[in-house]
N, C-alpha and C positions, 0 to 999 in steps of 0.2 A: 228149572233147571232140573235135569233128571241125573243122578247121583255125583260123580264128580266131572260132567260135562262141563267145560268150561261156556261161560255167556257166548253169545253169539254177539256177529255184529252186523250192523245193516247201514250201508251206504247210498247216499243217492248222489251220485254226480248230474246236476241242474245244471241250467241256464237257457239261452234261445237259440234256437235253431242255427246249427253250423258254428257252435262254441267249442265243440271237439268233445262231447260227453261220452258217446260211446267207445272213441277213442280211449279215451282217458281212462273209463270205466273198464274196460277189456284189459289195459295195460293194469289196474289195481287188481284185478281179477289174477292178470298172469302172474304178480309180485305176491300177493298176500295168499290166494287158493280161496278167494271169497267168489261165492257162485254167481255169474254174470248174468243179466237180465236186459233186454232191452225192452223200453219201453213202448216204443212205436209197434211195436209185435202184438202189442195187447189191445191196439186199437180196433175197432170194429169198422168193416167193410164202409160202413158209411161216412163213418168219419175220414178215413182215408180218401174215398172218393172227395170229399169235401175239401180237406186241406189239398188235395193233387189238383182242384180246379180253382185253387187261390182263395179258397173263403177260411176265413179263421173260424176254428172251434170257437162256440160260446160255452159257458159254464156247465150248462144242462147236459150238453156233449160230453164234459169231461167228467163229470160225478163219476158215471159207471164204469168208465176207465181206469180212476185213481183208483176206487173201492176195489176193483179187480188186483192192481197194482198191490194196494197193502195187505189183501186176502193171499197174493203170491209169497211176501214178503213175511207174513203171519203164519205159512204153511210151513215154509222152509225155517223160520225159526221154532215150531214144533218138532222140526225133525232134527235141530240141531245144529243147522246148515247157515251159515253166515254168508250177507250177500251184498252185489254190488247191483245198483241199479242207473242206467244211463236213463233221465228222464227231466223233461223240462221243468217241471215244479214252479212255475212262474211265480205264484202268489203264493202268501203264508196260508190262505186258506186251500190252498191244495196238498202244502206241505203238512197241514195240519190231519187232512184225511190219511196221508201215507203214516203221521204217526198213530194212526188208529191201527196200523196193521202189531209188528212185533212193539217190543215195549220200549227200544229204544233206535233212532234214526238219525243218521249224521250227515251233513249234508256237504259235499264238495261244490261252491259255485263257482263255475268258469264264467267270469266277467271279461269285458274287453270294448276296445272300441267297434263301432258298427260298420265301421268301412272295411276293417280286418275280416270281421265275420264274412261279411258281405261277398267279400272277394272268395271265401273261402266258400262259401255257399256256391258260388258261381262256376267254381273249378271242380265240384263233388257230381260223379255220376252216379245214375240208378238211385236217387231218394225222390220221394215225393213232396217233399216239402218244398216247394218253390220259395225263392229268394225276396220276391214281392209280400212274404206273410214276414218279413222278419221284423218290420217297424210294428207290426200290429203286437208282436212278442214283447218287444222291447217295452209297448207303450203299456202293458199289464205288468211286467217284470218289476215284482216288490223281492228287494232285496233282504237276506237274510236279517231276522233282528237278533238283538244282543242275546234276548234269551233261547235262541236256537244252536244246536250243538251244530259246529262246522267251521270251514275254512273257505275265505273267496282267494282265488288264485288268478292271474292275469294271462287271458289267452293269448298272448303275445311269446310267453315260455315256448319251447319246444313239448310236444307232446311226452316225451321221457321226463324232462322236467317237470310236467304238472303231475304225471304221475308219482314222480318224487316225492313232490310236495306236499301232494294230499296224504299219500300214506304217512310222512314224517308228522305233517298238521295234526291228521288224526290219533299216530299212535298206534297204526295198524302193525301188528305182529308180521314178519314175513313168513312165506311158506305156509305148510300145514300146521304151523302154528294157533291158525283160527280156526275153531271148529269146525267142522261138515264139510269136508269137500263134495 
C-alpha cells in the first residue's frame, strides 16, 4: 500500500459455465467500481478451439491461463486498482493459483441446479462453450472450503439480486469508494 491509498479488493465470480458469472461480475463492477475482466478472454486460441470442439480442458491447459489471471490481478493491485473477475475457478487448486496474484482474493460462487444452468446455456448465443461440457465442469467442481473467503449464491435468483447479494455478502463499498477505477 502506498501512502494513504485504501487497500484493493479482488473478487472472483466463480462457477460452472452458464451460471451467470459474466453478468454478475459486470453488475458488481457497475455497482462498486471494481475493474471487470472476463477470464475467457485470457484463454489461448488452442484452449478456445478445444472447448469449441467439445473437449474439456485438462489441468495442463489451465495452469498457464490461471497464472495469467493471477498476474493480471497482481498488476492491478500494484496499480492500486480493485478488480472483479468472471472465472470458473472450479477446483481449490485453481483458486490457490489465483490467490498467488494479489494479497487477498474473495470468491462469489454461483451455484445451482444443473437443469437450470443447462437451459440457460442452451439459450445463450455467441459463446464457444457448448452445453455438452457442463457435466464435465460439474464433475470437477469443488465448492469453497470453510477457509476460503467468499459467499455462495443460488443462480435461481435474478441477476440483479445476485449482484446485490454478492456486494452485500462481501461488504463491498459502492461506487468510487473502492480504490482505483
